[in-house]
N, C-alpha and C positions, 0 to 999 in steps of 0.2 A: 658888896656882893661880887663886884668885878675883881677885887684883889683875891678873894677866895677862889674864884674860877681860874685865875692866872696861876696861882700857887698849885692848885690841883692838876692843871694841865702840865705845868713844869715838872711836878713830881711824877706824873704818869710818863712823861718823856724820859726822865732820868732813869726810872725803873725799867722802862722798855729797853733803853740803851744798855743797861747793866744785864738784862736778860739775854740780849743778843750777844754780848761779849762772853757770857758764861756758856751759852749754847755753842758758840764757835770753839771755845776752849774744850768743851766736853766731846763734841761730835766732829770736829774737823779731822780730816785725814792727814796723817804725818807725811811730809814730803818723801816721795819714793827715792831711795838711794839706789843709784845705778852701779852695780858691781862691774868693774872694768875687767874684761876677759884678758887673760894672758895670751899673747900672740906667739906663735911658734913659726919660725921661718924655715923653709926647706933648704935654703941656701946657707944658713948658719947652723947646720946640723952637726952635732957632735956624736953621731951614731958610730959605734965601732964597725970596722970593716966586715966583721962576720955577720952583721945584721943587714948588709946590703944585698940586693937580689943577685943571684948567681946566673951566669949565662948557661943556657942549655947546651948539651953536647951536640945537638943537631944544628945549632946556629940559627934556628928559626924561632920566632915568637909564638907561632901557632903550634899547639901540641898535636902530635901525630903527623906532622908534615915534615918530611926530611928535605934537605936542600936539593936532592935530585928530583923529587916530585915537584917542588916549587919551581925549579928551572924548567921542567917539562911543561908545567901549566903556563908559564910565561911564553914559552916558545909556540904554543898552539893558539 
């Protein structure tokens, strides 16, 4: 009777192990692949000159402010 019990427990262990292996194969998540983003450097730009920002005629970065009004505001 002891031999029969040992064989049944060993068979149950082997079947359980095979079920765990099959479960992992069926339901395991595939490793996530990380897509490497392409980096763009502002210093290594090959933009044509026409795409670069143009200076305004007033010489000021603030729209609607002329150099004369900017100088007057600094003086006060």
